[in-house]
MMTF fields as JSON, N, C-alpha, C and O atoms, coordinates in Angstrom:
{
  "mmtfVersion": "1.0.0",
  "mmtfProducer": "UNKNOWN",
  "numBonds": 415,
  "numAtoms": 416,
  "numGroups": 104,
  "numChains": 1,
  "numModels": 1,
  "chainsPerModel": [1],
  "groupsPerChain": [104],
  "chainIdList": ["A"],
  "bondAtomList": [4, 2, 8, 6, 12, 10, 16, 14, 20, 18, 24, 22, 28, 26, 32, 30, 36, 34, 40, 38, 44, 42, 48, 46, 52, 50, 56, 54, 60, 58, 64, 62, 68, 66, 72, 70, 76, 74, 80, 78, 84, 82, 88, 86, 92, 90, 96, 94, 100, 98, 104, 102, 108, 106, 112, 110, 116, 114, 120, 118, 124, 122, 128, 126, 132, 130, 136, 134, 140, 138, 144, 142, 148, 146, 152, 150, 156, 154, 160, 158, 164, 162, 168, 166, 172, 170, 176, 174, 180, 178, 184, 182, 188, 186, 192, 190, 196, 194, 200, 198, 204, 202, 208, 206, 212, 210, 216, 214, 220, 218, 224, 222, 228, 226, 232, 230, 236, 234, 240, 238, 244, 242, 248, 246, 252, 250, 256, 254, 260, 258, 264, 262, 268, 266, 272, 270, 276, 274, 280, 278, 284, 282, 288, 286, 292, 290, 296, 294, 300, 298, 304, 302, 308, 306, 312, 310, 316, 314, 320, 318, 324, 322, 328, 326, 332, 330, 336, 334, 340, 338, 344, 342, 348, 346, 352, 350, 356, 354, 360, 358, 364, 362, 368, 366, 372, 370, 376, 374, 380, 378, 384, 382, 388, 386, 392, 390, 396, 394, 400, 398, 404, 402, 408, 406, 412, 410],
  "bondOrderList": [1, 1, 1, 1, 1, 1, 1, 1, 1, 1, 1, 1, 1, 1, 1, 1, 1, 1, 1, 1, 1, 1, 1, 1, 1, 1, 1, 1, 1, 1, 1, 1, 1, 1, 1, 1, 1, 1, 1, 1, 1, 1, 1, 1, 1, 1, 1, 1, 1, 1, 1, 1, 1, 1, 1, 1, 1, 1, 1, 1, 1, 1, 1, 1, 1, 1, 1, 1, 1, 1, 1, 1, 1, 1, 1, 1, 1, 1, 1, 1, 1, 1, 1, 1, 1, 1, 1, 1, 1, 1, 1, 1, 1, 1, 1, 1, 1, 1, 1, 1, 1, 1, 1],
  "groupList": [{"groupName": "MET", "atomNameList": ["N", "CA", "C", "O"], "elementList": ["N", "C", "C", "O"], "formalChargeList": [0, 0, 0, 0], "bondAtomList": [1, 0, 2, 1, 3, 2], "bondOrderList": [1, 1, 2], "singleLetterCode": "M", "chemCompType": "L-PEPTIDE LINKING"}, {"groupName": "ALA", "atomNameList": ["N", "CA", "C", "O"], "elementList": ["N", "C", "C", "O"], "formalChargeList": [0, 0, 0, 0], "bondAtomList": [1, 0, 2, 1, 3, 2], "bondOrderList": [1, 1, 2], "singleLetterCode": "A", "chemCompType": "L-PEPTIDE LINKING"}, {"groupName": "THR", "atomNameList": ["N", "CA", "C", "O"], "elementList": ["N", "C", "C", "O"], "formalChargeList": [0, 0, 0, 0], "bondAtomList": [1, 0, 2, 1, 3, 2], "bondOrderList": [1, 1, 2], "singleLetterCode": "T", "chemCompType": "L-PEPTIDE LINKING"}, {"groupName": "ASN", "atomNameList": ["N", "CA", "C", "O"], "elementList": ["N", "C", "C", "O"], "formalChargeList": [0, 0, 0, 0], "bondAtomList": [1, 0, 2, 1, 3, 2], "bondOrderList": [1, 1, 2], "singleLetterCode": "N", "chemCompType": "L-PEPTIDE LINKING"}, {"groupName": "GLU", "atomNameList": ["N", "CA", "C", "O"], "elementList": ["N", "C", "C", "O"], "formalChargeList": [0, 0, 0, 0], "bondAtomList": [1, 0, 2, 1, 3, 2], "bondOrderList": [1, 1, 2], "singleLetterCode": "E", "chemCompType": "L-PEPTIDE LINKING"}, {"groupName": "ILE", "atomNameList": ["N", "CA", "C", "O"], "elementList": ["N", "C", "C", "O"], "formalChargeList": [0, 0, 0, 0], "bondAtomList": [1, 0, 2, 1, 3, 2], "bondOrderList": [1, 1, 2], "singleLetterCode": "I", "chemCompType": "L-PEPTIDE LINKING"}, {"groupName": "HIS", "atomNameList": ["N", "CA", "C", "O"], "elementList": ["N", "C", "C", "O"], "formalChargeList": [0, 0, 0, 0], "bondAtomList": [1, 0, 2, 1, 3, 2], "bondOrderList": [1, 1, 2], "singleLetterCode": "H", "chemCompType": "L-PEPTIDE LINKING"}, {"groupName": "VAL", "atomNameList": ["N", "CA", "C", "O"], "elementList": ["N", "C", "C", "O"], "formalChargeList": [0, 0, 0, 0], "bondAtomList": [1, 0, 2, 1, 3, 2], "bondOrderList": [1, 1, 2], "singleLetterCode": "V", "chemCompType": "L-PEPTIDE LINKING"}, {"groupName": "ASP", "atomNameList": ["N", "CA", "C", "O"], "elementList": ["N", "C", "C", "O"], "formalChargeList": [0, 0, 0, 0], "bondAtomList": [1, 0, 2, 1, 3, 2], "bondOrderList": [1, 1, 2], "singleLetterCode": "D", "chemCompType": "L-PEPTIDE LINKING"}, {"groupName": "LYS", "atomNameList": ["N", "CA", "C", "O"], "elementList": ["N", "C", "C", "O"], "formalChargeList": [0, 0, 0, 0], "bondAtomList": [1, 0, 2, 1, 3, 2], "bondOrderList": [1, 1, 2], "singleLetterCode": "K", "chemCompType": "L-PEPTIDE LINKING"}, {"groupName": "PRO", "atomNameList": ["N", "CA", "C", "O"], "elementList": ["N", "C", "C", "O"], "formalChargeList": [0, 0, 0, 0], "bondAtomList": [1, 0, 2, 1, 3, 2], "bondOrderList": [1, 1, 2], "singleLetterCode": "P", "chemCompType": "L-PEPTIDE LINKING"}, {"groupName": "GLY", "atomNameList": ["N", "CA", "C", "O"], "elementList": ["N", "C", "C", "O"], "formalChargeList": [0, 0, 0, 0], "bondAtomList": [1, 0, 2, 1, 3, 2], "bondOrderList": [1, 1, 2], "singleLetterCode": "G", "chemCompType": "PEPTIDE LINKING"}, {"groupName": "SER", "atomNameList": ["N", "CA", "C", "O"], "elementList": ["N", "C", "C", "O"], "formalChargeList": [0, 0, 0, 0], "bondAtomList": [1, 0, 2, 1, 3, 2], "bondOrderList": [1, 1, 2], "singleLetterCode": "S", "chemCompType": "L-PEPTIDE LINKING"}, {"groupName": "LEU", "atomNameList": ["N", "CA", "C", "O"], "elementList": ["N", "C", "C", "O"], "formalChargeList": [0, 0, 0, 0], "bondAtomList": [1, 0, 2, 1, 3, 2], "bondOrderList": [1, 1, 2], "singleLetterCode": "L", "chemCompType": "L-PEPTIDE LINKING"}, {"groupName": "ARG", "atomNameList": ["N", "CA", "C", "O"], "elementList": ["N", "C", "C", "O"], "formalChargeList": [0, 0, 0, 0], "bondAtomList": [1, 0, 2, 1, 3, 2], "bondOrderList": [1, 1, 2], "singleLetterCode": "R", "chemCompType": "L-PEPTIDE LINKING"}, {"groupName": "TYR", "atomNameList": ["N", "CA", "C", "O"], "elementList": ["N", "C", "C", "O"], "formalChargeList": [0, 0, 0, 0], "bondAtomList": [1, 0, 2, 1, 3, 2], "bondOrderList": [1, 1, 2], "singleLetterCode": "Y", "chemCompType": "L-PEPTIDE LINKING"}, {"groupName": "TRP", "atomNameList": ["N", "CA", "C", "O"], "elementList": ["N", "C", "C", "O"], "formalChargeList": [0, 0, 0, 0], "bondAtomList": [1, 0, 2, 1, 3, 2], "bondOrderList": [1, 1, 2], "singleLetterCode": "W", "chemCompType": "L-PEPTIDE LINKING"}, {"groupName": "GLN", "atomNameList": ["N", "CA", "C", "O"], "elementList": ["N", "C", "C", "O"], "formalChargeList": [0, 0, 0, 0], "bondAtomList": [1, 0, 2, 1, 3, 2], "bondOrderList": [1, 1, 2], "singleLetterCode": "Q", "chemCompType": "L-PEPTIDE LINKING"}, {"groupName": "PHE", "atomNameList": ["N", "CA", "C", "O"], "elementList": ["N", "C", "C", "O"], "formalChargeList": [0, 0, 0, 0], "bondAtomList": [1, 0, 2, 1, 3, 2], "bondOrderList": [1, 1, 2], "singleLetterCode": "F", "chemCompType": "L-PEPTIDE LINKING"}],
  "groupTypeList": [0, 1, 2, 3, 4, 5, 6, 7, 2, 8, 9, 10, 11, 4, 12, 3, 2, 8, 13, 1, 9, 7, 14, 1, 11, 2, 10, 15, 7, 16, 8, 11, 9, 3, 8, 8, 8, 14, 10, 13, 2, 14, 8, 4, 0, 17, 1, 11, 5, 4, 1, 15, 14, 9, 17, 14, 11, 14, 10, 2, 11, 12, 8, 9, 4, 12, 2, 2, 5, 14, 18, 8, 14, 8, 7, 13, 1, 1, 18, 14, 1, 1, 11, 10, 11, 16, 17, 2, 14, 0, 3, 1, 1, 13, 14, 8, 16, 13, 9, 8, 6, 12, 10, 1],
  "groupIdList": [1, 2, 3, 4, 5, 6, 7, 8, 9, 10, 11, 12, 13, 14, 15, 16, 17, 18, 19, 20, 21, 22, 23, 24, 25, 26, 27, 28, 29, 30, 31, 32, 33, 34, 35, 36, 37, 38, 39, 40, 41, 42, 43, 44, 45, 46, 47, 48, 49, 50, 51, 52, 53, 54, 55, 56, 57, 58, 59, 60, 61, 62, 63, 64, 65, 66, 67, 68, 69, 70, 71, 72, 73, 74, 75, 76, 77, 78, 79, 80, 81, 82, 83, 84, 85, 86, 87, 88, 89, 90, 91, 92, 93, 94, 95, 96, 97, 98, 99, 100, 101, 102, 103, 104],
  "secStructList": [7, 7, 2, 2, 2, 2, 2, 2, 2, 7, 7, 6, 6, 7, 7, 1, 1, 7, 1, 2, 2, 2, 2, 1, 1, 7, 7, 7, 7, 7, 7, 1, 1, 7, 4, 4, 4, 1, 7, 7, 7, 2, 2, 2, 2, 2, 2, 2, 2, 2, 2, 2, 2, 2, 2, 1, 1, 1, 7, 6, 6, 7, 7, 7, 7, 7, 7, 7, 7, 7, 7, 7, 2, 2, 2, 2, 2, 2, 2, 2, 6, 6, 7, 6, 6, 2, 2, 2, 2, 2, 2, 2, 2, 2, 2, 2, 2, 2, 2, 2, 1, 7, 7, 7],
  "xCoordList": [-18.735, -18.254, -19.23, -19.452, -19.452, -20.265, -19.184, -17.965, -19.837, -19.433, -18.757, -17.752, -19.669, -19.079, -18.284, -17.545, -18.521, -17.382, -15.857, -14.918, -15.693, -14.76, -13.84, -12.779, -14.771, -14.235, -14.33, -14.717, -14.15, -13.709, -12.483, -11.596, -12.203, -11.175, -10.076, -9.0, -9.982, -9.18, -8.533, -9.347, -7.191, -6.742, -5.736, -5.061, -5.858, -5.323, -4.126, -3.679, -3.309, -2.146, -1.288, -0.141, -2.537, -1.484, -2.357, -3.55, -1.293, -1.239, -2.366, -2.49, -3.183, -3.848, -3.002, -3.634, -1.837, -1.239, 0.255, 1.012, 0.064, 1.119, 2.01, 2.0, 3.072, 4.155, 4.842, 4.993, 5.172, 6.03, 5.258, 5.902, 4.4, 3.861, 4.619, 4.838, 5.107, 5.456, 6.562, 7.163, 7.384, 8.505, 9.284, 10.295, 8.355, 8.641, 8.495, 8.809, 7.838, 7.983, 9.114, 10.137, 9.246, 10.161, 10.227, 9.376, 11.337, 11.879, 12.138, 12.676, 11.628, 11.487, 13.318, 14.316, 13.074, 14.662, 14.22, 13.45, 14.942, 15.429, 15.435, 15.889, 14.915, 15.552, 16.803, 17.622, 16.545, 17.739, 17.756, 18.651, 16.373, 15.269, 14.948, 15.371, 14.173, 13.19, 13.402, 12.888, 14.061, 14.493, 13.822, 14.19, 12.554, 11.523, 11.408, 11.277, 11.419, 11.056, 12.195, 12.151, 13.289, 14.521, 13.961, 13.282, 14.388, 14.083, 14.623, 15.784, 14.201, 14.768, 16.266, 16.248, 17.279, 18.282, 18.262, 17.809, 18.722, 18.537, 18.746, 17.934, 19.864, 20.045, 18.97, 18.674, 18.239, 17.119, 16.047, 15.564, 15.639, 14.4, 14.614, 13.651, 15.97, 16.238, 16.015, 15.432, 16.791, 16.82, 15.236, 14.893, 14.389, 12.806, 12.17, 11.101, 12.773, 11.743, 12.491, 11.901, 13.45, 14.139, 13.378, 13.04, 13.054, 12.499, 11.109, 10.627, 10.641, 9.08, 9.097, 8.621, 9.793, 9.94, 10.228, 9.663, 11.24, 11.128, 10.131, 10.004, 9.292, 7.753, 7.024, 6.505, 6.882, 5.712, 5.526, 6.585, 4.766, 4.271, 4.263, 4.092, 4.523, 4.424, 5.89, 6.764, 5.902, 7.451, 8.232, 7.888, 9.536, 10.189, 10.73, 10.633, 11.042, 10.996, 9.829, 9.953, 8.257, 7.307, 7.257, 7.573, 6.881, 6.737, 6.036, 6.069, 5.068, 3.622, 3.866, 4.849, 3.168, 2.985, 1.977, 1.229, 1.556, 0.461, 0.293, 1.069, -1.123, -1.908, -3.302, -3.921, -3.812, -5.192, -5.904, -5.389, -6.951, -7.537, -8.546, -9.065, -9.596, -11.2, -11.744, -11.154, -12.688, -13.179, -14.302, -14.423, -15.894, -16.946, -17.839, -17.512, -19.102, -19.241, -19.156, -18.506, -20.051, -20.822, -19.165, -19.282, -18.057, -17.162, -16.327, -15.886, -16.256, -15.742, -16.713, -16.162, -18.367, -19.013, -18.678, -18.462, -18.694, -18.39, -17.193, -17.266, -16.139, -14.751, -15.185, -15.249, -15.662, -15.657, -16.465, -16.261, -17.784, -18.481, -18.189, -19.022, -16.939, -16.149, -15.849, -16.09, -15.471, -15.229, -13.519, -12.863, -13.109, -11.5, -10.212, -10.079, -9.816, -8.884, -9.07, -8.388, -10.102, -10.365, -9.537, -9.666, -8.666, -7.496, -6.953, -7.046, -6.447, -5.88, -6.159, -5.345, -7.594, -8.064, -8.17, -8.016, -8.458, -8.656, -7.002, -6.881, -6.165, -4.516, -4.639, -4.737, -4.64, -4.853, -5.745, -5.262, -6.823, -7.334, -7.054, -7.575, -6.183, -5.526, -4.339, -3.898, -3.8, -2.615, -3.053, -2.27, -4.152, -4.252, -5.172, -5.1, -5.932, -5.714, -4.513, -4.408, -3.579, -2.719, -1.449, -0.358, -2.083, -1.211, -1.89, -1.155, -3.212, -3.976, -3.725, -3.574, -3.673, -3.239, -1.966, -1.811, -1.239, 0.02, 0.916, 1.042, 1.296, 2.054, 3.208, 4.194, 3.211, 4.567, 4.896, 5.958],
  "yCoordList": [8.007, 7.111, 5.743, 5.631, 5.256, 4.221, 2.755, 2.811, 1.615, 0.39, -0.466, -1.176, -0.119, -1.127, -0.269, -0.862, 1.254, 1.776, 1.879, 2.243, 1.491, 1.687, 0.205, 0.23, -0.755, -2.136, -2.029, -3.118, -1.227, -1.038, -0.716, -1.514, 0.457, 1.226, 0.45, 0.685, -0.21, -1.336, -2.013, -2.153, -2.389, -3.296, -4.185, -3.797, -5.637, -6.571, -6.313, -5.699, -6.836, -6.732, -4.737, -4.323, -4.173, -3.004, -2.087, -1.903, -1.775, -0.908, 0.329, 0.794, 0.739, 1.763, 2.901, 3.774, 2.961, 3.811, 4.435, 3.814, 5.44, 5.605, 6.209, 7.42, 5.446, 5.416, 6.413, 7.442, 6.431, 7.773, 8.819, 9.131, 9.212, 10.567, 10.6, 11.68, 9.405, 9.348, 9.222, 9.52, 8.929, 8.584, 10.66, 11.287, 10.869, 12.143, 13.217, 14.266, 13.183, 14.239, 14.792, 14.329, 15.618, 16.722, 15.635, 15.273, 15.493, 14.755, 15.937, 16.979, 15.567, 16.815, 17.156, 16.512, 18.342, 18.94, 20.068, 21.003, 19.72, 20.807, 21.628, 21.534, 23.109, 24.979, 25.197, 26.104, 23.962, 24.868, 26.367, 26.966, 26.473, 27.511, 27.024, 27.414, 26.167, 25.546, 24.399, 23.431, 24.002, 22.829, 22.096, 20.926, 22.496, 21.403, 20.621, 19.457, 21.081, 20.537, 19.657, 19.057, 19.589, 18.932, 17.7, 17.399, 16.489, 14.978, 14.194, 14.517, 13.26, 12.683, 12.053, 11.893, 11.789, 10.796, 9.361, 9.151, 8.131, 6.972, 6.902, 6.474, 7.383, 7.121, 7.053, 6.144, 8.568, 9.12, 8.202, 7.689, 7.961, 7.058, 5.64, 4.873, 5.191, 3.968, 3.85, 2.936, 5.325, 5.5, 5.848, 5.633, 6.236, 6.302, 5.512, 5.522, 4.476, 3.113, 2.191, 1.113, 2.235, 1.43, 2.019, 1.326, 3.638, 3.926, 3.2, 2.582, 3.565, 3.182, 0.983, 0.392, 0.816, -0.843, -1.137, -2.011, -0.228, -0.404, -0.081, -0.602, 1.018, 1.337, 0.109, -0.164, -0.749, -1.741, -2.567, -2.626, -3.144, -4.194, -3.765, -2.569, -4.988, -4.103, -3.187, -3.22, -2.598, -1.578, -2.558, -3.572, -1.971, -2.966, -3.176, -1.99, -3.591, -4.204, -4.438, -4.448, -4.71, -5.198, -6.878, -7.836, -7.073, -8.649, -8.977, -10.091, -8.9, -9.411, -10.829, -10.912, -11.81, -13.311, -13.64, -13.999, -13.626, -14.27, -15.668, -16.621, -15.538, -17.016, -16.909, -15.859, -18.378, -18.568, -18.821, -19.588, -18.284, -18.425, -18.475, -17.465, -19.42, -19.24, -18.522, -18.843, -17.692, -16.882, -17.427, -18.172, -17.215, -17.231, -15.942, -14.839, -16.068, -15.333, -13.633, -12.615, -13.932, -12.699, -11.971, -10.771, -12.401, -12.206, -11.153, -10.036, -11.768, -10.885, -9.976, -9.162, -9.689, -9.095, -7.757, -6.644, -8.126, -7.163, -6.085, -4.895, -6.681, -5.906, -5.338, -4.116, -5.958, -5.38, -4.589, -3.694, -4.254, -3.382, -1.993, -1.168, -1.512, -0.967, -0.025, 1.172, -0.649, -0.031, -0.343, -1.013, 0.238, 0.072, -0.106, 0.589, -0.752, -0.773, -2.169, -2.442, -2.791, -3.722, -5.136, -5.762, -5.525, -6.073, -5.526, -6.023, -4.638, -3.884, -4.066, -4.46, -3.642, -3.663, -4.864, -4.962, -5.921, -7.601, -7.82, -8.163, -7.478, -7.417, -6.982, -7.845, -5.809, -5.056, -5.974, -6.3, -6.22, -7.293, -8.504, -9.015, -8.888, -10.655, -10.142, -10.825, -8.98, -8.807, -7.931, -7.781, -7.638, -7.269, -8.313, -8.47, -8.932, -10.526, -11.413, -11.964, -11.423, -12.331, -11.372, -11.807, -9.988, -9.61, -9.996, -9.834, -10.512, -11.257, -12.387, -12.768, -13.269, -14.66, -15.418, -16.626, -14.583, -15.349, -15.997, -15.664, -16.815, -18.052, -17.896, -18.59, -16.799, -16.431, -16.999, -16.706],
  "zCoordList": [-31.636, -33.093, -32.144, -30.938, -32.803, -32.907, -32.522, -32.685, -32.046, -31.646, -32.961, -33.0, -33.942, -34.737, -35.955, -36.741, -36.034, -36.728, -36.119, -36.827, -34.617, -33.778, -34.955, -35.579, -34.803, -34.836, -36.359, -36.782, -37.273, -38.637, -38.431, -38.735, -37.902, -37.942, -37.227, -37.776, -36.421, -35.388, -36.905, -37.818, -37.131, -37.768, -36.827, -35.875, -37.448, -36.47, -36.61, -37.579, -35.466, -35.283, -34.828, -34.658, -34.816, -35.02, -33.366, -33.121, -32.686, -31.567, -32.007, -33.14, -30.726, -30.706, -30.03, -29.435, -30.061, -29.276, -30.78, -31.526, -30.607, -31.699, -31.835, -32.058, -31.723, -31.088, -31.803, -31.144, -32.61, -33.965, -32.992, -31.991, -33.088, -31.739, -30.569, -30.02, -30.058, -28.565, -28.851, -27.818, -29.71, -29.781, -30.256, -29.943, -30.896, -31.598, -31.02, -31.583, -29.399, -28.437, -27.98, -28.484, -27.201, -26.943, -25.276, -24.464, -25.385, -23.668, -23.0, -23.373, -21.879, -20.549, -20.602, -20.927, -20.157, -19.832, -18.896, -19.114, -17.743, -16.328, -16.828, -17.969, -16.33, -16.812, -15.57, -15.422, -14.792, -14.097, -12.846, -12.251, -12.905, -12.129, -10.67, -9.581, -10.973, -10.329, -9.5, -10.061, -8.148, -7.987, -7.618, -7.525, -7.257, -7.525, -8.173, -7.795, -9.671, -10.995, -11.459, -12.533, -10.562, -11.089, -10.917, -9.936, -12.444, -12.024, -11.069, -10.819, -10.425, -9.579, -10.367, -11.588, -9.719, -10.308, -9.928, -8.803, -10.733, -10.758, -8.772, -7.953, -8.579, -7.057, -6.117, -5.341, -6.384, -5.645, -5.733, -4.724, -6.892, -7.161, -6.684, -6.66, -6.252, -5.914, -4.363, -3.779, -3.643, -2.131, -1.931, -0.768, -2.6, -2.604, -2.47, -1.859, -3.112, -3.183, -2.138, -2.077, -1.399, -0.543, 0.635, 1.595, 0.508, 2.259, 2.494, 3.442, 1.126, 0.722, 1.774, 2.743, 0.863, 1.454, 2.988, 3.645, 3.466, 4.815, 5.797, 6.905, 5.177, 5.906, 5.98, 7.062, 4.934, 4.914, 6.013, 6.637, 6.461, 7.784, 8.645, 8.886, 9.667, 11.359, 11.408, 10.541, 12.311, 12.695, 13.38, 13.987, 13.123, 13.607, 15.219, 15.533, 15.996, 17.435, 18.131, 19.355, 17.485, 17.573, 18.331, 17.625, 19.646, 19.529, 19.281, 19.803, 18.698, 18.179, 17.503, 16.767, 17.657, 16.785, 16.576, 17.485, 15.091, 14.524, 14.883, 14.816, 15.352, 15.907, 15.399, 15.226, 15.134, 15.238, 16.539, 17.352, 16.774, 17.974, 18.142, 17.667, 18.799, 18.648, 19.999, 21.031, 20.093, 20.959, 20.851, 19.878, 22.076, 21.679, 21.206, 21.644, 20.21, 19.262, 20.324, 20.085, 21.423, 22.152, 22.715, 22.96, 22.882, 23.516, 22.346, 22.619, 21.128, 19.88, 19.411, 18.67, 19.567, 19.679, 20.42, 19.941, 21.567, 22.824, 22.551, 22.857, 21.955, 21.136, 20.408, 20.542, 19.338, 17.877, 18.035, 17.214, 18.974, 19.209, 19.49, 19.114, 20.207, 20.759, 19.124, 18.972, 18.418, 16.907, 16.804, 17.602, 15.781, 15.485, 16.978, 17.985, 16.73, 17.812, 18.947, 19.935, 18.44, 19.509, 19.827, 20.879, 18.728, 18.938, 20.01, 21.132, 19.788, 20.486, 22.175, 23.01, 22.395, 23.595, 24.246, 25.463, 23.416, 23.3, 24.497, 25.673, 23.593, 24.017, 25.462, 26.333, 25.74, 26.873, 28.093, 29.178, 27.736, 28.449, 29.06, 30.051, 28.358, 28.655, 29.443, 30.367, 29.128, 29.418, 31.296, 32.233, 31.24, 32.865, 33.601, 34.82, 32.903, 33.656, 34.159, 35.255, 33.04, 33.56, 34.729, 35.096, 35.09, 36.102, 37.37, 38.344, 37.678, 38.696, 39.206, 40.367, 37.449, 37.621, 37.256, 37.08, 37.197, 36.61, 38.032, 39.21, 37.376, 38.19, 38.953, 38.707, 40.145, 40.858, 42.124, 42.674]
}
């Protein structure tokens, strides 16, 4: 169908979905045979949503703090060149430096 034919068939204010067909469709009914096909209850769905929300973000117990800091380009390039995990390696290098230079 050409574009101009599609525009002719569209009527202003009408949905492109045949809502009557959707509503007339048979709703899903579990046959009780296979438990894997059983639809989730409302409580099970809510529990799944809450579990997903708890997984997002930094893991609990992490003692990291977000900050902005400026490093020389060559220092950053050297850490980034080693690939993913460069921030963790940089943190470890700073921690190692602190062992030898801590005021104690």
